[in-house]
C-alpha positions in Angstrom: 111.2 131.8 125.4 111.5 128.0 125.3 113.2 124.9 126.5 115.6 122.9 124.3 117.2 119.5 124.6 119.0 117.0 122.5 121.5 114.2 121.9 124.6 114.1 119.7 126.9 111.2 119.1 130.5 112.3 118.9 131.6 108.8 118.0 129.8 106.6 115.5 126.6 108.4 114.5 124.3 105.9 116.2 120.5 106.3 115.8 118.9 108.5 118.3 115.6 107.4 119.9 113.1 110.2 119.4 111.2 109.0 122.5 114.2 109.6 124.6 114.5 113.2 123.3 110.8 113.7 123.8 111.2 112.7 127.5 114.0 115.2 127.9 111.9 118.0 126.4 108.8 117.0 128.3 110.7 117.6 131.5 111.0 121.2 130.3 107.3 121.6 129.5 107.0 124.6 131.9 109.4 126.5 129.7 107.3 126.0 126.7 103.6 125.1 127.1 102.5 126.2 123.7 104.1 123.6 121.5 106.7 120.8 121.2 108.7 119.1 118.5 111.4 116.5 118.0 113.6 115.8 115.0 116.2 113.1 114.6 118.8 112.3 112.0 121.9 110.0 111.9 123.6 110.5 115.3 121.6 113.6 116.2 118.3 114.3 118.0 116.9 117.8 118.7 113.8 118.6 120.9 112.0 121.8 121.7 109.2 123.2 123.9 107.8 126.5 122.8 106.5 129.6 124.6 105.0 131.6 121.8 106.1 135.3 121.9 106.8 136.4 118.3 105.2 134.9 115.2 102.8 133.0 117.3 101.2 131.0 114.5 104.5 130.3 112.8 108.1 129.4 113.6 107.7 125.8 114.9 110.8 124.1 116.1 113.0 122.2 115.4 113.2 124.4 112.4 115.0 123.5 109.1 116.7 125.9 106.8 115.2 126.4 103.4 117.9 124.4 101.7 117.7 121.6 104.3 121.3 122.1 105.3 120.7 123.2 108.9 118.3 122.4 111.8 118.0 124.5 115.0 116.4 124.5 118.4 116.6 127.9 120.0 115.7 129.4 123.4 115.6 133.1 123.7 115.0 136.3 121.7 117.0 138.1 119.0 116.0 141.7 119.4 117.6 142.9 116.1 116.2 140.1 114.0 114.3 142.4 111.7 117.4 144.4 110.9 119.3 141.2 110.3 116.5 139.9 108.1 116.6 143.0 105.9 120.4 142.7 105.5 120.1 139.0 104.6 117.2 139.6 102.2 119.4 142.2 100.4 121.9 139.4 99.9 119.4 137.0 98.5 118.0 135.1 101.5 114.3 134.2 101.4 112.1 133.7 104.5 109.0 131.6 105.1 108.3 132.8 108.7 108.1 136.1 110.5 110.1 135.1 113.6 113.7 135.3 114.7 114.6 131.6 114.6 114.7 131.4 110.8 117.0 134.5 110.9 119.5 132.6 112.9 119.5 129.8 110.4 120.0 132.3 107.5 122.7 134.1 109.5 124.5 130.8 110.1 124.4 129.9 106.4 125.8 133.3 105.5 128.4 134.0 108.2 129.0 130.7 110.1 130.0 131.2 113.8 130.7 134.8 113.0 127.0 135.3 113.1 127.1 135.2 116.9 128.6 138.7 117.1 125.7 140.0 115.0 123.0 138.6 117.3 121.7 141.1 119.9 119.7 139.3 122.5 119.5 136.5 124.9 119.9 133.0 123.6 121.0 129.4 123.9 120.7 127.3 120.8 121.8 124.0 119.2 122.3 124.1 115.4 123.1 121.0 113.4 124.8 121.5 110.0 124.3 118.4 108.0 126.8 119.5 105.3 129.6 119.9 107.9 128.3 117.0 110.1 128.6 119.2 113.2 126.5 120.5 116.0 127.0 124.0 117.3 126.0 124.9 120.8 126.0 128.6 121.6 125.1 130.8 124.6 124.5 134.6 124.7 127.1 137.1 125.9 126.1 137.4 129.5 124.5 134.0 130.2 120.9 135.1 130.4 119.8 131.8 128.9 121.2 128.5 130.4 122.6 125.4 128.7 123.6 122.2 130.5 125.7 119.5 128.8 126.7 116.0 129.8 129.0 113.4 128.2 127.4 110.0 128.5 128.8 106.4 128.5 127.5 105.6 125.0 129.7 108.3 123.5 127.0 110.9 123.1 126.7 114.4 124.4 123.3 115.4 125.8 122.2 119.0 126.4 119.2 120.7 127.9 118.1 124.1 129.1 117.8 122.8 132.7 119.4 120.0 134.6 116.0 118.2 134.8 116.1 117.7 131.1 119.4 115.8 131.4 118.0 113.9 134.4 115.3 112.4 132.1 118.1 110.6 130.2 118.7 107.1 131.6 122.4 107.1 131.2 123.1 110.2 133.3 125.0 109.4 136.4 123.7 110.9 139.6 127.0 111.3 141.5 127.7 114.5 143.4 130.9 116.4 142.6 132.4 117.1 146.0 134.0 120.3 144.6 130.6 121.6 143.8 129.7 121.3 147.5 132.6 123.5 148.4 131.5 125.9 145.6 127.9 126.0 146.8 128.8 126.6 150.5 131.2 129.4 149.4 128.8 131.2 147.1 125.2 130.0 147.9 124.9 128.6 144.3 126.9 126.3 142.1 128.8 128.6 139.7 128.7 128.1 135.9 132.1 126.4 135.8 130.8 123.5 137.7 127.6 121.4 138.3 126.3 119.5 141.3 126.7 116.3 139.3 129.9 114.8 138.0 130.0 114.7 134.2 127.6 117.6 133.8 128.8 121.0 132.7 127.3 124.3 131.7 128.3 126.1 128.5 129.8 129.3 129.7 128.3 132.7 128.9 129.7 134.2 125.6 131.0 130.8 124.5 130.2 128.3 121.7 131.2 124.6 121.2 131.4 122.7 117.9 130.7 119.0 118.2 131.7 116.7 115.3 130.9 113.1 114.5 133.8 110.7 115.0 135.8 113.3 117.1 135.9 113.9 120.9 134.2 117.0 122.1 136.6 120.0 121.9 136.7 122.7 124.6 134.3 125.6 124.2 135.5 128.8 122.5 134.9 132.3 123.9 133.3 134.6 121.3 132.6 137.6 123.6 134.1 139.3 126.6 133.7 142.7 128.3 136.8 144.9 128.4 137.3 147.3 131.4 140.8 148.3 130.2 139.8 151.4 128.3 138.3 154.7 129.5 135.9 157.0 127.7 136.5 160.7 127.7 133.9 163.4 127.6 131.9 165.6 129.9 129.3 164.3 132.2 126.6 165.8 130.0 128.0 163.9 126.9 128.3 160.6 128.8 124.9 161.0 130.3 123.4 161.6 126.8 125.1 158.6 125.5 123.9 156.5 128.4 120.3 157.6 127.9 120.6 156.7 124.2 121.8 153.2 125.0 119.1 152.7 127.7 116.3 153.9 125.3 117.6 151.5 122.6 117.8 148.6 125.0 114.3 149.1 126.5 112.7 149.8 123.2 114.1 146.7 121.5 112.8 144.5 124.3 109.3 145.8 124.0 108.7 143.9 120.7 106.3 141.1 121.3 103.1 139.6 119.9 101.7 138.9 123.4 101.0 141.1 126.5 104.1 142.7 127.9 104.8 144.5 131.2 107.5 145.0 133.8 108.5 144.2 137.4 108.5 147.3 139.6 110.1 147.3 143.0 110.3 151.1 143.3 114.1 151.0 143.3 116.1 153.0 140.8 116.7 150.1 138.3 113.2 148.8 137.8 111.8 152.4 138.0 114.2 153.5 135.2 113.1 150.7 133.0 109.4 151.5 133.6 110.1 155.2 133.0 111.6 154.5 129.6 108.8 152.0 128.7 106.2 154.6 129.6 108.0 157.2 127.4 107.8 155.0 124.3 104.4 153.4 124.9 101.0 154.8 123.9 99.2 152.6 126.3 99.7 152.3 130.1 102.6 149.9 131.0 101.5 146.9 133.0 103.6 146.7 136.2 103.7 144.2 139.1 105.0 144.4 142.6 105.1 142.0 145.6 105.0 143.2 149.2 105.0 141.7 152.6 102.7 142.0 155.6 105.7 143.1 157.7 106.3 146.8 157.3 110.1 146.8 157.4 110.1 144.2 154.5 107.6 145.9 152.3 108.4 148.1 149.3 105.0 148.3 147.7 104.5 152.0 148.7 107.6 152.9 146.7 106.4 150.9 143.7 103.0 152.5 143.9 104.5 156.0 143.9 106.4 155.2 140.7 103.3 153.6 139.2 101.3 156.8 139.8 104.1 158.9 138.4 104.0 157.1 135.1 100.3 156.1 135.0 101.0 152.4 134.8 98.4 149.7 135.1 99.7 148.5 138.4 99.2 145.2 140.2 100.4 144.6 143.7 100.0 141.7 146.0 101.1 141.2 149.6 102.3 137.7 150.6 102.8 136.1 153.9 106.5 136.4 154.8 106.1 132.9 156.4 106.3 131.4 152.9 108.8 128.7 153.9 106.5 126.0 152.6 107.7 127.0 149.1 111.2 125.7 149.9 110.4 122.3 148.3 109.1 124.0 145.2 112.3 126.1 144.9 114.4 122.9 145.1 112.5 121.4 142.3 112.6 124.6 140.3 116.4 124.9 140.5 117.5 121.2 140.5 120.9 122.3 141.8 121.1 123.7 145.4 120.3 127.4 145.3 120.3 129.4 148.6 119.5 132.9 147.5 116.4 133.4 149.6 115.1 136.2 147.3 114.2 133.4 144.9 110.9 133.0 146.9 109.6 136.5 146.4 111.0 136.6 142.9 108.9 133.5 142.1 105.8 135.2 143.7 106.2 138.3 141.6 106.6 136.2 138.5 103.3 134.4 139.4 101.6 137.7 139.7 103.0 139.0 136.4 101.9 135.9 134.5 98.3 136.6 135.5 98.5 139.7 133.3 101.3 139.4 130.8 103.5 136.8 129.0 106.7 139.0 128.9 108.0 141.1 131.8 111.0 143.5 131.7 113.2 143.7 134.8 115.9 146.0 136.1 118.5 143.3 136.6 122.1 144.0 135.6 122.6 147.7 136.6 124.4 146.9 139.9 127.0 144.8 138.1 127.4 147.2 135.2 127.4 150.5 137.0 128.9 149.6 140.5 125.7 149.6 142.4 126.4 147.0 145.1 127.5 148.2 148.5 130.3 145.7 148.4 131.7 147.3 145.2 131.7 150.8 146.9 133.5 149.3 149.9 136.0 147.5 147.7 136.8 150.7 145.9 137.6 152.4 149.2 139.6 149.4 150.4 141.6 149.6 147.2 142.6 153.2 148.1 143.9 151.9 151.5 145.8 149.1 149.8 147.4 151.6 147.5 148.7 153.5 150.5 149.7 150.7 152.8 152.1 148.0 151.6 151.0 144.4 151.8 153.8 143.5 154.2 152.3 146.0 156.7 148.6 145.4 155.9 148.7 141.6 156.3 150.0 141.3 159.8 148.3 144.4 161.2 144.7 144.0 159.8 144.9 140.2 159.9 145.5 140.3 163.7 142.9 142.9 164.2 140.3 141.0 162.1 141.0 137.8 164.0 140.5 139.5 167.3 137.5 141.5 166.4 134.1 140.0 167.5 131.8 138.9 164.7 128.9 141.0 166.2 126.1 140.1 163.9 123.8 142.0 166.3 125.7 145.3 166.2 125.0 148.3 164.0 126.7 148.0 160.6 129.6 150.5 161.4 130.6 148.3 164.3 130.8 145.2 162.2 134.4 145.7 161.2 135.6 142.1 161.2 134.9 141.5 157.5 136.6 144.7 156.5 139.7 144.1 158.6 140.1 140.6 157.2 139.6 141.9 153.7 142.2 144.6 154.1 144.7 142.0 155.3 144.5 140.4 151.8 145.1 141.6 148.3 142.2 143.0 146.3 141.1 139.8 144.6 141.2 137.8 147.8 139.5 140.5 149.8 136.7 140.9 147.3 136.2 137.2 147.0 135.7 137.1 150.8 133.2 140.0 150.5 131.1 138.2 147.9 131.2 134.8 149.5 128.8 133.4 152.1 130.8 130.9 154.1 134.5 131.6 154.4 137.0 128.8 153.7 138.1 128.5 157.3 134.5 128.0 158.5 133.9 125.4 155.7 136.9 123.5 156.8 135.4 123.2 160.3 132.2 122.0 158.9 133.6 119.1 156.8 134.1 115.6 158.1 137.7 114.5 157.7 136.8 112.0 155.0 135.1 114.7 152.9 138.0 117.1 153.4 140.3 114.5 152.0 138.1 114.2 148.9 138.5 117.9 148.3 142.3 117.4 148.2 143.1 121.1 149.0 140.4 122.5 146.6 139.2 126.0 147.6 136.2 127.5 145.9 137.5 131.1 146.0 140.4 130.3 143.8 138.3 130.4 140.6 136.9 133.8 141.5 140.3 135.2 142.4 141.7 134.0 139.1 138.9 135.7 137.3 139.6 139.0 139.0 143.4 138.8 138.4 143.0 137.9 134.7 140.4 140.6 134.1 141.0 143.1 131.2 141.0 146.0 133.7 142.7 149.1 135.0 141.5 149.2 138.6 140.4 147.1 141.5 136.8 148.3 141.0 137.1 147.2 137.3 138.2 143.7 138.4 135.4 143.4 141.0 132.8 144.4 138.4 134.3 142.1 135.8 134.1 139.1 138.3 130.5 140.0 139.2 129.5 140.0 135.6 131.3 136.8 134.8 130.7 134.9 138.0 127.9 136.2 140.2 125.6 137.5 137.5 125.1 134.2 135.6 125.4 131.9 138.6 123.1 133.7 140.9 121.0 136.6 139.5 120.3 135.2 136.0 119.8 131.7 137.3 117.2 133.0 139.8 115.3 135.0 137.3 115.4 132.3 134.6 114.1 129.5 136.8 111.5 131.5 138.7 110.0 133.1 135.5 110.2 129.9 133.4 108.5 127.9 136.2 105.3 129.9 135.5 105.9 130.2 131.7 106.8 133.9 131.8 109.5 135.4 129.7 111.7 137.8 131.6 113.9 140.3 129.6 116.7 142.4 131.1 117.3 145.6 129.0 120.0 146.8 131.4 122.1 143.8 130.2 122.1 144.9 126.6 125.7 144.2 125.6 126.2 147.6 124.1 125.1 149.2 127.4 127.5 146.9 129.3 130.4 147.7 127.0 129.7 151.4 127.5 129.5 151.2 131.3 132.8 149.2 131.4 134.6 152.1 130.0 133.2 154.8 132.3 135.8 156.7 134.4 135.6 155.6 138.1 134.2 159.0 139.1 131.2 158.4 136.8 130.5 155.1 138.6 131.1 156.0 142.3 131.2 159.3 144.1 131.6 159.2 147.8 129.4 156.4 149.1 127.1 156.6 146.1 127.3 153.8 143.4 125.7 154.0 140.0 126.4 157.7 140.0 126.0 158.4 136.2 122.9 156.2 136.0 121.2 158.1 138.8 122.4 161.5 137.5 120.9 160.6 134.0 117.6 159.3 135.4 117.2 162.5 137.5 115.1 163.9 134.7 112.5 161.1 135.2 112.7 160.0 138.8 112.5 161.9 142.1 115.4 161.9 144.6 113.7 159.6 147.1 113.6 156.9 144.3 117.1 157.6 143.0 118.8 157.7 146.4 116.7 155.5 148.6 119.0 152.8 150.2 119.0 149.6 148.3 116.7 147.0 149.9 116.0 144.2 147.5 113.8 141.3 148.2 114.1 140.3 151.9 113.0 136.9 153.3 112.8 136.4 157.1 114.8 133.2 157.1 116.4 134.0 160.5 113.0 134.0 162.1 111.9 130.9 160.2 114.9 128.9 161.5 114.2 129.9 165.1 110.5 129.2 164.7 108.6 126.9 162.2 111.8 125.5 160.6 113.8 125.0 163.9 113.1 121.3 163.8 114.4 121.1 160.3 117.5 123.0 161.3 118.2 120.5 164.0 117.5 117.6 161.6 120.3 118.8 159.2 122.8 117.3 161.7 120.9 114.1 162.6 118.0 112.9 160.5 118.0 114.6 157.2 119.3 113.2 153.9 122.2 115.6 154.2 123.2 114.0 157.6 123.4 110.6 155.9 125.9 111.7 153.4 128.7 111.8 156.0 130.1 114.9 154.4 129.8 117.1 157.5 130.8 117.0 161.2 127.4 116.3 162.8 128.5 117.8 166.2 129.5 121.1 164.5 126.2 121.3 162.6 124.3 120.7 165.8 126.2 123.5 167.6 125.5 125.9 164.7 121.8 125.1 164.7 121.4 125.3 168.5 123.3 128.6 168.7 121.0 130.1 166.1 117.8 128.7 167.6 118.7 130.1 171.0 119.5 133.5 169.5 123.2 133.4 170.5 124.3 133.9 166.8 122.8 134.6 163.4 123.6 131.4 161.5 120.6 131.7 159.2 122.4 132.0 155.9 124.5 128.9 156.5 121.5 126.9 157.9 119.4 128.0 154.9 122.2 126.8 152.6 122.3 123.5 154.3 118.5 123.1 154.2 118.4 123.9 150.5 121.2 121.5 149.9 119.3 118.8 151.7 116.2 119.6 149.6 118.2 119.4 146.4 119.8 116.1 147.3 116.3 114.8 148.0 115.1 116.1 144.6 118.0 114.4 142.9 117.6 111.1 144.8 121.1 111.3 146.2 122.3 110.1 149.6 126.0 110.7 149.3 
């Protein structure tokens, strides 16, 4: 796992200052503390920071091909590199190293961009082909590894694994994109189709871009997508056997490392499944790590300890103070862009614990998106049944009126909180699901914005991109479309961003076996009944893992990492909640209606409403602006 950065001149191939590239890569030193390198040529500069995982003594980067034609900087792991190496050797390729980086170079020389489809793994790389005078930027299928790009005033394109790498370039403009603010408030993160800064982009998951000297940058090209439009046939027993085969392959391939390796273990079905399969294929005890809280209702460590005993793991657990709000500034620095998923704090803590024992950790991320494990997906499938029965002309007026009249009732038991469901049913499936996934609805955002900022948005609505993704999905059902949008939108923007930044901050490589693309493609073709039965999501996964895990692990209600931000913002952070409207950097931007922000903060502090998610978003936006040195 590494950090990469570089500069490419799309106009005249001007010389690239190696010190400038070095400063960009030095900003990513946490991603690769074990080594660094810079290479420059006419109009091109590539930089690399290395975290040694495979072929520790060899494989320095930037790496040149044996014939000198190509040079690469690469972040990630290619899990099938040994198989590819044998195939390439049979066709005459020769290798000087034992790692996966040189395999990419040889694969490029043999197959060009078609090599991407042969790479099984997580990756973002930049490969310069001197013969073709072009730079290829590529990102893995699901966006596990990030890649930021920026077009600069001198005609160059800069790229880096994190925004902080681009921020080290003196020509990068630090001007906020107002559309990104609406995106951030809608979702709690800045999605991959946008960046907080104007002129900065993110190469989309499953895409590549070919940059050439003396030509403007072309749009990226999609090289992979997941297709939900087909259905597999077969008995439950056959599908279960195939699923177990894919899971064993995915876990086994991600256990290859020349450094200590372990796993995150929460005691939920996903991480427990990964640990079960690791234990099955390992002669030695698997090293597992869990984080708990001193507050009983937030603590999951007893569930993790039960699974650890079941599989005889070398288990490490640590309880942390739930009042960990002092880490908010560190989170802002870690993510650069505003990021409001409060589970980033405990995720970072479990990464810190894991790094004390291992260099690589496997996680259970991806199963909810692939197998319909989120509660919102189960609800959406049921809502789609109602939409199929009631025509839109009837649903819209009836449920819209009921939803508008229904009290918000944050305090009430979940069955009585029907407002969101009613408002969702008043819309079509894509609009309804976008509302379910979102954090701050469009009508609330409109009340927050100052008139001058609303004019800058010019009618933009963050939900539209999500809705378009759902409507264009290669899919048969509403559940298909919801899962597709989660895989394309939510997964890279929130989940994978969170895991990448928190793990890389402590120089830990995180691997997600349940995001193996073959497993994802298999899951996308499962009949709906194999995904959801009754109120139970991930049905086939749980059925399959029944041979390994007890029912109280398989069917325990999903909890996830919980952070008590509502309490923080009524207690130690109450003053900062008030300052959002008056004294903070965010207040000085003039983007928001200060009186409205004050009312929201005071209502929360007084306990009249739970506005914690919105206030946390605003607080993290303020922290991010401070990190970026931006006032408006």
